[in-house]
N, C-alpha and C positions, 0 to 999 in steps of 0.2 A: 614430927613426921606426919604428913597428910597421906592417909592410906587410900582414900577413894580415887579411882574405882577399884582399888585392890581390897580384897576381903581378908588378907593375911599379910603379915610382915615379910614373909619369905618371897611372895610374888613381887612385892614392892622392891625387895632387895635385888631380885633378878633384873628388873628394869634398871635400877640404879647402877648396878655393876656392869651390865652387859650392853644395854641398849640406849641409855641416856647419853646424849651428846654433851661433851664438855669441850669448848673451843680452845684455841691456842692461848687466848687471854684468860682462861680459867672460868669463863661464863658457862654455866650449866643450864640445861633445860629445866624449867621449874616444875614440870609435871609431865606425865606421859601424854597429855593432850598436845603438848608441843612436839613430842616425838611423832605422833600421828600426823600432825600438820606438816612437819618437815618431810616425812616420807611421801605423803600425798602430793605435795608440791613438786618434789623431785621426780616422781613417776609421771606426773602430768606434763613434764617437759618432753616426754616421748610423743606428745600429740602435736600436730601441726598447727591447729587452731583451737580456740575455745579452752585454753589451758586452765583458766580460772574455774570454769564450770567443771572440768574433769577433776581438778584438784578437790573441789567441794564434794563431788560424788565419791571420790576415793576416800576422802577423810571420813565421810559418813560410814563407810563400811569398816574402816579401821577402828572407829570408836566403839568402846565397850567390848572389844575383842571379837567382833563379828567375823572379821577376816584376819588371819594371822600370817603375814608374809614370813618367809624364811628369815632366820636370825641375821644373816648378813645384810639383808634388805633393811631390816629395822635398825641395825647399827650403823650402816654406811650410807644409805640413801640421803642425799642432800647434805652430807657432812663436809664435803670439800676435801676429804682425805683421799690419799692414793690407795684405795682399797677396792676390792671387787664386791659386787652384790650377789655373786653366786656362791652358794654354800660349798660346792664341791665340783671337782673335775675328774674325768678320766684322762690320763696323760697319753702322750704319743707312744707309738710302738717302740719297744726297747731294741735298739740295734745291738747285735751280739758282737760288740767290739769295745775295747776300753774307752775309745773316744765317744762312742755312742752311749755307753752306760753312764759315763760321768757328765756328758752333756744333758742326759735325761735327769740325772740327779740335780744338776743346776736348775733346770726348768722346774723341778718339783719344789726346790727350796724357794724359788721366786714366787711360785704360786702359793705356797703355804705362808710365806711372809706377808702376802697381801690378803690373807684370810680364807683361802680355799683349802678344803680337804682334797685328797688326791687318791686316785685308784690306778692300779697297774695290772697288766697281764704279764707275768714273768716267764711265760712259756717259750718266748723266743730265745732265751738264754740257754746255751748248751749245757748238758748235764755234767755233773761232777765226774772228773776223770777222763772226759773226752779231750783228745788232742786237737789243737787248732792247726789247720793245714798250713796256714801262712807263716805262723811264728814258731810252731812246734811246742808251744806252752800247753800246760794241762789246765783245763777249765776247773774252776772251783764250784760251779753250780749256782743256781738261782738263790738259794738260801744265803750264801755268803754275801751276795750283793744286797739282799733284803736287809741284812744286818747293818749295812752302811746307810740305807735309807732310814732305818730305825734310829740310828745315832743322829742323823741329820734332823729328824723330827724332834728328838729330845733337845738338840741344840737350839732349834727354832723356838721351842717352848721356853728355854732359859732366857731368851732375849725379850720375852714379854709378848710374843705372838700368842694368838688364841690357842687353846688346846689343840694339839695335833690330831688329825684323823687320817688314816690311810687304809686302803683296801688292797690286798694282794690276791690274785687268782692264779691258778695253775691248772693246766689241762690234766684230765685223768689218765692220759696216755703218755705223759712226760716221764722219762726215766727217773727223775728225782721226786716223783709224786709221794712216795712213802715218807721220805724225810720231811716234805712239806706238810703232810698230814699230821705228823707227830711233833712238829716244831714247837707248838705252844704248850706241850706237856711240861716244859720247863718254864716256870712262871717268870724267869728272868729274860726269856727270849721274846723278841718281836713285840714288845709291850705297846707299841704305837700302831700296830697293824691289826685289822680284822683280816681273816683269811678265809677264802672259799675255794672249793674245788669245782672246776668246770666239768659237769657230768654230761656226757653226750648220749643221744638215743642209742647209738651203737653199744655203748657200755651197758645201758639198762637192758638191752636185748641180750647181751652176753651174760649178764647177771641172771636174767630169767631162764636162760638155757644152761646155766651152770657151766659156762664155757671158759676157756683161757682168754686172757686179755694181753695184747702186746704193748709193751712200753717201748717207745721209739722216738727218733728225732731226725729231722731232715738231713740228708746228705749234703756235704759241701761239694762244690763243683770238682770234678775230677773222676778218677777211676773208682769203681765200686770195689770195696775190699773183698778179697777172695772168701767165698763161703758165706757172705753176708746175706741175711734174710731181708729183702726189700719189699716194702708195702707202699703203694701210692695213697697219700692221705692229704686232705686239705689241712693247712696249718695256719696258725696265727700269722696274719700279715701277708698271706698268699691269696691270689685270686682263683687259683685252681689247685687240684691235688698235686703234690710234689713227692718225689721218691724219699722215703724215710727208712732208715736202718733200724731194724728191731734189735734192741739191746738185750731184752729178755722178755719172757712171758710170765704172767702170774694168774692164778685163778681169779676171775672177776669177783667171785664170792668173797675171797680172802681180802681183796682190796677194799670192797664195800664194807666188810666187817671192820677193817682197820679205820676207815673214815668214821663209821658209826661209834666205835669204841672211843676214839678221840673226842668226838662231839659229846658223847655220854659222860666222859670223865672231865672234860674241861671246856665244854660249850663251843669249841671250834675244832675243825673248820665247819663253815656253813657249806651249803650245796647250791650251785647254780645249774639249773637245767638249760644249758646253753643253746641247744638246738631249738628248744621251745621258744626261748627268747628271740632267736633270729627268725623262726618261722612266723612269729606274730609281730614282727617289726614292720611298722608302716614304711620304713625306708630300706627294707630288705633288698630292694633293687640296686642300691648304691652304697651299702655299708655292711660290714660284718662286725658283730659285737662280741667281745670276749671278756669284758670287765664292767664293773659297776662303780658307783660312788660308794663311800665307806659303809653305808647302811643298806644298800642293795635296791632302793626303790627306783633308781634311774640307771638302767643298763645303757651304756654310752659307747659311741665309737671313739677312736683316738681324738683327743682334745675336746671332747664333748663336755658340756657344763650342766649343772643342776640349777634350775630356776624354780624355786619351790614356794608353795603357799597352801594354807589349810583353812577350810571353812569350819567355823565353830558351830557344830550342830545344836548345841544347847541353846543358842540364841534364837532358834526357830521352833522351840517347843512352846506351845500355847497351853495354858492352864496346867502346869506341871503337877504331878502327883494326884490329880483329880480324875474322876471317871471321864470327864470331857477332854482330857489331854489329847492333843493332836500335834502332828508335825507339819509345818508349813512348807510343803514341797515346792509350791510356786515361788515362795520367797527364797528358797535355796537355789532354785534355778535362776532367778533374777540375779542373785549374788554371784553365781558361777559365771554368768555371762560377763559381768563387769570386772570380776577379779581376773578372768582370763586376759582381759585387756590390760590390767595392771601388770600382770606378769610378763606380757609381751613387751610392755614399755620398759621393763627392767633390761631387756636385751639391748634396747636402743640407748639407754642412758648410762649403763654400767661401764666401768673400766674393766679391762681384762689384763691379767698378769702377762700373757703372751699373745702376740699377733695371731698365732695359729688357733688359739681359743676363740678370739674374736671372729675369725673367719668361719669356724665351725658353728658357733652359736648363731651367727647372723645368716648362715646358709640354710639352717634347718629351723631356727626359731623354736626349738623344743622348750616346752614348759611342763611343769608338774603340779597341777592343781589337785588338791585332795581334801581330806576332811580330818577333823579331830573332834574329841568329845563324844564319839559314837556311843561308848558304853554308858556314859552319864546321861546322854539323851534318851537311850532306851530305858534306863531306870526311871527317868522323869516321866516317861510314857507308860510306866507300869509293865515293862516287858523284860523278862530274863534274857540275858545275852545268848543263851543256848536254846531258846525256844523257836519253833518254826516261824512264828509271826515276826520275831526280831530279825531273823535271817532274811525274810522276805522284804521287810521294811528297809533294812540296810542296803539290800540290792537295789531297791527303788531309789534310794537316796543317791547311790553312786551312779546309777543310770541317769538320773536327773542332772547331776553335776556334769557327767560326760557329754550328754547330748546338748545341754545348754552351752557348754564350752565350745563344742564343735560348731554349733550354729553361730556363736559369737565370732569364732575364728573365720568362718566364711564371710561374715559381714565385714570383718577387718580386712580381709583380702580384697573385697570389692572396693574398700576405701583407701587402703594403703599398699596393696599388692600382696601376692602370695609369696611364700618362702622360696628362695632361689633354687633349691634342689628339687622342687616339685616337678615330677613328670606325671601329669594328671592321669593318664590311662593306667600306668603301672601302679601309681599310688592307690587308685580305686580298686585294683586287683588284690591288694594286700588283705590278709585274712581278717585283721581287726576291722578295717574299713568296710569289708564285705558284710560284717555283722551290724553295721549302723543302719538306722532307718533310711528309707528311700529318699525322703526329702533332704537329708544331709548329703547323701551321695550325689543327688541331682544338683545340689548347691555347689558342691566341690567341682562337678563337671562344668558348671556354668561360670563360676567366679574364682575357682581355686580355693586355697585355704592358707591362712596366715602362718600356721604353726604345724609342724610335722607330727608332733605328739602333744597332748594336752593334759593328761591325767597321771598322777602318781600319788601313792599314799605313803607319806614319810612318817618316821617315828614321832616327830613333833613334840618331843619330850620337854625341851626347855621352853618353847613358846607356849605349850599347854600349861606348864607351871606358871609362866608369866600371867596367863589368863585365869588366875585363881585356882590352879591345880585341877585342871580338867583331866579326865582320862585321856591318855595319849593316843592319837591316831585312831586306828580301829581296835586297839587293844582293850581287853576287859580291864576293869579296875583291879590293880594289883592287890591293894589292901585299902580298906576304907580309912584306916588310921595308920599312917606310915612313919617309919623312921627313915629319913633320907639324908644322904650326904650331898651337899651343894658345893660346887667348885666356886670359890670366891675370886674377886679381881686380883688378889695377891697370890693366887695359885694354891692356896690352902683350901682344905675341905672344912665345911661347917656342918655339924650334925644338927638336924632339926626334926620336929614332929609336925606332921601335916595331916589335915583331914580332907578327904575327897570332896570335890566340888558338889556332887549330887547330895552327899550326906549333909554337908554344911547348909545347902539350900533347903533340904527337907527339915532340918532342925529350925532354921530361920522361919520356915513356913508354919511352924507349930507342931511338927512331928515329935512324938514322944514315944518312949519305950523301945521295944525291939524293932529293928528295921523291917519293912515289908518284904515280901518274897522276891520282888524284882531286884533287890540289892544282892548281887552275887559277886564274889571275888574270884580272881583268876584261879586260885587254888581249888575252888569248888567245881571247876569245869574240867571235863575230860579233853584230851588232846584233839579228838575229832571235832569238838565244838570250835576250837581255834581254826582248824583246817577248813571246815565248812564255811566259816565267816570269811577267811582269806580267799577261798575259791569263789564265793558269791560276789565279792567285790572285784576280784581280778577280771571277771567277765567284762567289766566296764572300765578297765584301766589299761591304757595303751602302753604305758611304761611298765611299772611293776609295783609291788606292794611290799613294804617293809613290815615284817611281822615276826615277833618272837613268841614261840610256843613255850610257855612256862610249864614245866612238868615238876612233879613232886620229887624230892630227893630219893624217895623209896620206889620210884618208877622202875620197873624191871627193864633190863636191857632189851629184851624181846619186844616189849611194847614201844620202847623208844625207837628201835630200828624200824618197826612197822609203820610209825607215823611218817617217816621219810618216804617209804614206798607208797603210802597213801597219798602223800603230797604229789608225787609224780602221777599217780593214777587220776588225781583230780585236775590235772592240767596246770599246776602251779609252776611259776618260773623259777622258784627257789624255795629253800626251807632252812630255817634256823630254829633250833630248839635249845632251851636253856634249863639245865638241871643244876640246882645249887651244888657247889663243889668248892674244894679248898684252893683251887688254882685261881679262879676268877673272883671269888667272893660275890658281893652283890652291892649295887648302888641303892637298891630299895630293899626294905625288909619290914615285915609287919611290926607294929608298935610293940616295943618291949623285947623283941628278939635280938640276938647278937648280930653284929655286922663285922665282916672281916675285911682285911685289906684287899683292894681290887686293882686290876690292871687298868691302864688308860683306856683300852678298847674292850668293851663287853657288848653283848648283844643289845643291851638297853641304851647304850650311849649313842649320841648322834653328833653331827657337826654343825650345830647352830648355837 
């Protein structure tokens, strides 16, 4: 086995099992260099002219893991197979009818079969016990149908499809919200779903005022029931407020505590601050978002798609571990401009499981360019993850990526045309675009912009492991020496021991004895350090940030609950915290510690 450019056998195995192409004649790519060439050439087909030159430039950025495209791009680009290059999709609105529900199930199965994870908002399904006006039947509620999706996902896995990933969201004012919150307390339930509650600003205000909170659902057409309490409220899939019947009221504080207790005990549900997502959406003038991809970094409208890639920051650290160590921000900016073009080309060359997904992706040309290896890069620069200088540098990095990607997208618009949904004046009025530098706003006014959104920070777990076990995304290093469970091609897990990239590099550079002070693990950081880093980068991310706040098992419930309130106060779009527990177990554990069985979906897992 030839390891180079891999520094460990596990990273080689990830490439061999997940991303190496074996054609129908059994011919396999001899090395990852062939994988990079295949991907570069496939994405260059999105260019009208000069494809050979573009392929060479793309290949240069892929080599040595400088840029890590999403896993579906690495596996599928140029393969000739009937697969999608998008990691995940948010599916269409669920119509509250048997025909509509099972049509949506079929669309989900088709999408998953071609390699896409899927997300849904189940809020349009009537609550358990509600009588249907047309048939007189009694509704079984969203959870009953979520179980059907869960079974579908398990069946798709048994056919050899890649591991399933699904997200389910539900409004915090849906009458079945309490059952939704508690659903995953049973480790046998919804094993293929991540679940998140849509938390509105109105709910947070009710919580602050210790007020009651109505649980309600839109009325069917016809007479209003005698004595019914009716409230006008915007609902999923509606363009304006509609009459909703209040089923009952609960203290907002009690509902919040129920969410927090479930998250404390079994790591779910997560929380989406849905009004903040929509207020900061560049396309708020033409879409309403109520769901995300399975890991939360891309809030999407119906049939929206995830087009992801991560810049490996460790490749831009000069003179690591020395006093002269520095980060090449200019190099990161140049890389961001070119990789934005690569991801835009994914939209042009990819297959789509459904025509509606193609239409949505090509109408907005949303991409999600982010970073990975942040914690390792900080260590190589001699900075602790939680010190102010590290926070400031991380913010500068994400700002550089964001502004470079936007400028590149303006250039692409001048060459190839703007995205079709662009309404320039309204786009320029959006909150995020208003925060961009004047030259970018002026460029959009003159030339338009190729992509509605450009930045997202994904978990990047598997692709970071491929790149010799980098710290994932913006996460701190979980443990410098890890016991990890790796999902193999045959569907079984393999237990292995791994050393963090920065530690291995420090040892290879002659480091001896105790690790220097910049080497800090996640367990040594307080939750506020996690939140501050997420907030610092979110300022320059137009989609969202996937972040798991790891807390110690002995964390008090009061401290755990407070971090979610702090997340809202900091302006985050969502929050997920993970406390080790018997329900979910762990995919990662410090070397030598026990590992327990885990569900398919945990906060650490991703869909690549």
